[in-house]
N, C-alpha and C positions, 0 to 999 in steps of 0.2 A: 197417143204423147204430150197433150194436154196435162191430162189426168197427171202423168210423171213429175213438169215442170212447174205445176200448181204445188206439188208436193216440196218440192225441191226449193222452190223460189219461197214459202210459207214459212219452212223452218229453217231456212239460211240465215244461220249466226246465233241461232236459239239455242241454249243446251235446254236438254231434257231433263234437267231438275227444275228448269225455271218455271215458275208458275204459270206463265204466258204461253208455254209451250202446250198444253192442253187446250186452251183456247185456240189456238192457231189449228192445231190437228182437227179439231172441230169443227172449225170454219172449211177445212179442205176436205175432209171427207164430207160434207154438206155442198160443195160444190163438185167435187167428182162423181158422187152420187147423183146429181143431176145432170151430167155429163154424160154418164151411163144409162141414165132413163133415157136420154133424149137421142142418143143413136141408138138403142134396141127400138125405141116405138118409129125413130126415123126409117129405120132400116125393116122394121116388121118380123113376120114369119118364125124362122128357126132363130132371133137375136131377140123377139119378145121371150122363146122357150130358154135359149140361155141368162137371160135375165131373171126368169121366174128361178130357176134353178139355182141363182145365186143368193135368192131370198131364203133358200132352204139351208143355207151356208149360216144361219143366225148365231151358230156358237163360233166361227170365226173373224164374220164381218163386224165391222163396228154398228152400233145401233142406226148412224144416221144413214148408212145402205139400205138396211133391212126397209126402214119406214119409207124411205123416198120408192123404192123397186117395188114396194108392197103394192102400188097401182097395176102393175101388168097384171095381175090378177082378177082385178075386174072387167 
């Protein structure tokens, strides 16, 4: 829920054609990836495996997710 609200709040009122939009999205991606990582590591087990599976979607997910979630492979 926090991730969805963060994306909504961060981009509220910013047009996609605006230069600032990409900067805002990069920040939202980074914060969301960290939240996801914390959730996976905090719950352990299957959640870590799911996080590792997300890293394999590098052709779909933004690079911030891939670089942040990579730590679950170590």
